[in-house]
Phi, psi and omega in degrees: 000131182280165184300328180294317180292323178298317180296317178296320178296319178296318178295318179298318178296318179296319178295319179296317177296318178296318178296319178296317178296319179297319178298319178295318179296315180296322177295320178295319177297316182299321182284336186254353179281130180240120182268156179258134176227153177267162175302327177296316178297322178295316180296328179277357179081017181270359178273149182289143175267132176078007179237152179283134175208176181245146173237136179231152178164209180257146174283119184297132180297133179082004184264348185280125174217149183246144174286166179295337180290349177079357183246317183285129181236137175244137176202176180235139174257132183229152171248022180076352175250318178224162176228152180236123176288140185233140171240131182225135186240047176214179177288135179280153176297153181299327183276001180288122180212156174295141179081001179250163180285147177205154174235129180242141180241136179169209181232151178274123179284165180295336180274003179089358178271132180279120181267098187280137174254346180207139176237126178248118180266153177299128186260357184211150184298332184255354186268139170204140178306139183306322180295319180293319179297318178298318180295319178295319178296318179294320180294320178296322178296319179294323180292329181281000000 
């Protein structure tokens, strides 16, 4: 094999390895990216089915109830226009309260109940994720 063919073969192998590495990186990003949706988007069917995503809003007053097992908690997240029922099977954060902001991460079940794997409670009186604040402001505008 002459030097020119060896060089072309080496370049082809390097390109193939680079393409494989790029495919692995993109697959890892696709599996780990978590998008944010509002309860209104979930109600309209714009949230992904079978994929992990986040919902943010306020914990609806009077919606929190616990199962007899002491671990499973049911509540609803609302953006004041729509609400999404949530089931969570772990200890809730100390700052989790009705009428306060929260972001939940998980998957939407076939029955329409959001199966949360993580609950993030508002940690400061003035903080709310920008997406959740925008959704609440838009819902208030629609109500007026």
